[in-house]
C-alpha positions, 0 to 999 in steps of 0.5 A: 435336548432331543437326544436326551429325550430319546436316550431316556425313552430307550432306557425306560424301555430297556428297564421295562423289558428287564422288569418284564422278565423278572416279573414273569419269573416271579409270576411263574414261581407264584403259580408253582407255590399256589399249586403246592398250597392246593395240594397240601390244603385241607379246606376248599376255602383255605385253598382258594384264599391262600392261592388267590392271595399268592397269585393275585395280591402278591403279584399285584403288589410287585407289579405296582412296585415295578410300575412306579419304578418305571415311572421314576426311570421316566423322570417321575412324569409320563402321560397316559400313552407313554405309561401304557406303552412301557407298562404293556411291554413289561406285562406282555413279557410277563404273560409270555414267560409266566404262561409258558413257564407253567405250561412247560412245568406241567408237561415235564412234571404233570404229577403236581398239577394232577395232585392239585386237581385231585385234592380240589375234587376231594375238597369240593365233594366234602364242601358240597356234602357239608352244605347239603348239595344233592348227589346230582349237583355233586356228580356234575361238579366232579365231572366238570373238574375231571374234564379240566384235569383231562384237558390239562393232561392233553394240552397241545402246543396250539392250546398253550399258545392260545393260553399265552394270547389270552394272558397277553389280552388280560395283561393289556387290560391290566396295563390300561388300568395301571396307566390310568392310575399311575399317569402323571403329567409334568406340571407347568410351573410358569408361562413363557414370557412375551417376546417384547417384555424384559426379563427380570435381570434386564429390569434390574440392570436398567 
């Protein structure tokens, strides 16, 4: 029984690692899709809504599916601690692959990121002018966005690693939430019979 439990724990952990890699690749792809949406968007609201849906809603749907798959691999039941350990293994790998993937992509192909930020600046100006914002507020917002664009263009390895660490922390919080939601204790169907009592089949024979 103990060997079976250890084997089951190992299998679940292996599955968590594999699904972490897959979810990390999915996270990276969704981030790139989000950039293309931002580049081609003509409205700040449309851009924010579409990018948010791709980056968060789609990702969470896939993540929930993977968490349920992990619980099924664990036999359909796991306590909070076991759920948290396995979910966080998956999420930590996702954070590393997703964050590093996007960072390397932007270093190798910075044009897409720059175009996305430039289009965001243009859409922000149009939106602020349409809502009657004064020139000072518009200039301050543009300056802030341009600073973000310059920071991304000059991102160092240290900043990338810092981004990975922040992502892991955020995914740990998400793992806590998932563990609380998807924990499922194994039910106790019946209490053990007292040692002095006869079992049903013994009563029948007697």
